[in-house]
N, C-alpha and C positions, 0 to 999 in steps of 0.2 A: 230888360237893361241888356247892352249890344256892345259886342268886344270887334274887335279890327283885327286879322292880322295880316300884315304887307307885306312878300316876299317878292326877292327880282323874281324867282320862279323855285322851281318843285326840284327839290333835290334830300337824296339820302338825309344830308344836314339838317334837313327841316321834318323830318316823320317826327322826332322827339317833340315840337316844338309844336306841329298841326296836330300831333293826335293827342298829346297831353291838352291843348288848347277842345277839345272834341270832347273827349270823354270828361272837362274842367264842366262847359257849356248841355253838355249830357244833361248830369249832377245837380246843378245850378240854374238847371230852366235858363237859361242865356242865350239870345242869338249870337250866331257867330257868322260872322266876313270876311273874305279872304282875298285881296285883289294883289296883283301883282304888279310888281315896279321895276322893268330892268337898266332900272339907277342906281337899284342897292346892291350895294356887295357879294358875290358870289352865295356866303356863308355867312349872310346877315338877314335877320327880319326885323319889324317894328310890330309889339303890341300895342295897340290903344285899348286903354279902358277909362272909363271915367276922369276926360280928358287928362288921364298922365301916357306919359310915352314912356317903352319898355326896348330897348334895342337891346339888338339877341346877336351875339359876336360867335360861330357854331369854329372858326379855324382853328387848325393846326398850330399856329403862330401864337405867339407869344403878342406881337404887334398886336395894335390894336389895326380892325379893318373903318373903321369911323371915329368920328371924334365923339368924345365922351360927354364932354360940354351941351350937345346938339341935346341932348337928353333929357328925362328925369332922370332913370333910372336906366344904364349900363351895366350887363351884364353877359360874362365873359366865360366862355367855358377855359383858352389855355390861359390865366389867368396868373403872370407872375406874382410871387406869394410877397417879394419887394412890395409888390406893387402896395398905392396907399389912397391912391385917388380916390374922391371922398364920394363919389353916386358908382362907382364902379363896385360890380360884387359878383364871387367866386360862379359860374354853372356844375362848380364839379366836375364828374362824367359824365360822357356822352356814349348813345344807347341808341341802338338804330332797331325803334319798333313801334309797334301799329297796336290800333284798336279798331274795333268796329270798320276796316277798312274801307270797302262799300260804302260805305254811309258817308262817308267824306268827298267820295266822287258826287255824291248827290246836291253838295255843296257849288259847285264847281261848274261858270256855266259853259258851252258852247263852245265860245273861245278859247278858254279853257282846255278844254279836255281836246284840243286839237293845237295848241299851238306847240311844235315841236320842242322846244324845251323841258314842258314837261313830260315823253313821251316816253322816256324810259323808267319815273316813276311811276303812271300812269298805267303802263306794263307790267311794272313788277305788281301793285295796287289790283289788279285785275283777274292776276295767277291766283284762283283762288283756290282751285288743285295743284295749289308748285307742282305744276306739271312744266311749264314753260323758263323758267329764271330759278338762278339762286337761290336770290332773296327776292321771295316773294313775299307779300305784306302778313298774310294770314300766314303763312309759319311763323312770326314776331306775332304776332299778339300778344296782348299781356294780360289777356282773361288767362291764358291755360300756360304763364310761369308758373313755378312750382311755386305754393303756400305757407309751406310748412319743410323744413330741413331729414333729410333720410342719408342713413350711413351706409355708404358703396364702400364698407373697408380699408377706405386713408385714398383710393384711386386719384391720378395724376392726372391733370388734362393741357397740354402747352400743345395749340394745335394753329400754324403760322405760317405767314408766309414773308420771300424773301423783297427787295427793293436792286430791281438795276442800276448800281451805279453810273455806271456809262450814259445811262439817260437824265441826267443832270449835269447842266452846265458849271454849279455852284461848284468849286473845287471843296467849299466845309461841307454841302450836305454830302458830296461823292465821300468821303473821309466816316461822315457819318453812317452813311447806309451802309460801309464797309463794315466798321462795327455793329450797328444795327444785324448784319446778314452771318456776321461772327458767332455771337450771343444768342441764336435764333437755331441757328445748326450744333455749336456744340450743346447749347442747353437742349435741342433732345437725345441727341447722343450720349448727354451724360446720365439724365433722368433713362434714359432706357436700358443701359449698363447697370445700370444701380437697385435699378426695382421693378418690377413685373407687372404689379397692381397700374400701368398706364395705356390712356392717347394719347401720343407725342406724332408731330408728322410735320412736315412742311409740303404746302401746295406747289401740286406737280405744272412746275412751266419753264419755261426753255433758260434762266437758269439755272435750277432747281434740279432739275437734271445733268446738269454738270459739276455743279458743285455737292450736290447735298442727293442724291442713287439712293441713296440707302434708306430717306429719311422721307422719301413721296410717301401725301397719304392718297389714299381713291378719291383721284375726280368724280368719284358718281357719290362719296358719299362729305361732298364739301357744302353743298346747300345749304342754306339757313338751319333749314329743317335739320338735316340731318346733326350739323353741329351741335342742334339742340338737343338733341337725344341723347349724344353726347355727355354733352355739359350736366345736363341732368344725373348723369351714370355716374359723375364724379366728385368726388370733395377738396379737391387742393388743385388751387387755377396757377400757374404760371403768367405773368406780363413783363413785359420791357415795353421804354419808351417806343412810341411811334414816330411819326415824320416829324423833326422843326423837334425831339427831346423832350417833345409832350407826351401824356399819355395816351394813348389809342382809345379806341371800341373796344375793348377783349377785358377789359377791369372793370368796368361797367355791367355786361353782363352778367360775369362772377358774381358780382354783387347783386345783382336781381334772381339769378340762380343758385344768392345761401348758399356760397364757396367762399373757403380758405384761401389769401390770395400773398404770392409771395411775388415781391417783384423789385423791377431794378428804380434806385431813390425814386422819390418824385418832385418833378420841380415848379410844379403851378399850384396854386389855392385850392384846397380843398377844404370842405366843410367836417369839425368832429369826427376827421376819419385821424384814426390814432395807431400806430403804428404798438403791436403783441396783441393790442385788444381787436382790428378791424386787417392785417395785413404784417406780415415779414418782409424785412427789405436786407438784400444783396447791400453788400456797399459801395458799385461803382456801376458801369452802365455796361462794360463788360466783364462783373467776375462770376461769371459761369459756372464756378469751380466750387464756389461757396455751395451751390442747390445739392445738393443731398446731403449736409448737417441742417440744412434749414428745412427741408423735407422731412430729413429723423426725430428731426424736436415737435415739429408738428403733430408725425406719425407715436410718439411718445406719449402713453396716457390719452389719446384719440383726440389734443388741444384742436384738430382743425374744427371739431364740431363746437368749441363755444366758441372759433372764428365764424364759423359757418353762420349760427343764429346771429352773431353779434353783426353781419353786414344783411344780413337778407332785413333786419330793424331798420338799418341806417339806409336803404336803396331805398323800402316804403316808403323812409320821410325825405331823403333827396332826388329822386329818379322815380318812383313807378308814375305813371301819369295821376293814379289817383292822388297824389299828393305836390307833382310836380308845378302847376301851375297857384294852387293854393298856398304853397310857398313863400310863391314870385309876392305873389300879389299882398303875402300878409305883411311882407319888406315895409310896403309902400302904410301899412296897420300902423309901426311900429314907430315909420317918420314923424306917423301925426300923432301919436300919443305923444313924443318926444320933444 
């Protein structure tokens, strides 16, 4: 049985679908063909399977990057919870992970390998020893993710970055970035001031040097390899909305590593992701002052361990490459039965 994946070009937005499909085809002994079509939207992908078309919309924005009516099934990452279009389904959270990265390179043609649009991810893929890039695909191999929960005495993690408002021409986006940056800076400070067992800070760049010099992370510790080491030693992950007021990739990483989550309000559809069972929610986009109370609640009686177990189980179903494609294709089977 053959499956075809069509991409505009290879970016980090596509790693989740690429490597999940590689996992699925390895496990089920399916053929897997990949083709590039520069006419597709940059954050989109099309999967062809059993005469059905599946469009994947990995955009940060709730706005559709293509027309759902053109496909049998349309899966969207940042899906507005008010959307009720018949053939549209949520992609929940996104994670930048890999699986047997060098094996995927063997499936690309020579022209694909030398395509300038693919060169960044090819370079990251080939960096097997995590030496030349901070996003080496080998460092993100899902086979090495935790398989069980470990108690790190309630350690809190929030390693983040700032977005420069002046680099956006859109007034609404400028205001969004200002609120976002304020939350990230003040959240790091309030966590550091109230708790000792923490790993918090901001990626060092020109903006953070000016606005939060007291919170700068060691740049040598900001690679994905080093970040995952830190994440593995934490218990409670803090998250806030990313661009366009939609969840960033950090939440998915917390879940795959089996961490309790405290986040700003979720504005997009996420399947079976339930407050108090999977996460604790702040009341607003900038309510960083509520963090100590939320953290204390999770630390009390080690409640964070219960959420951690729930999230590791949830991520296995909805995010891990073992089930990511399998779950999506099962929707087709359910439609046939009904």
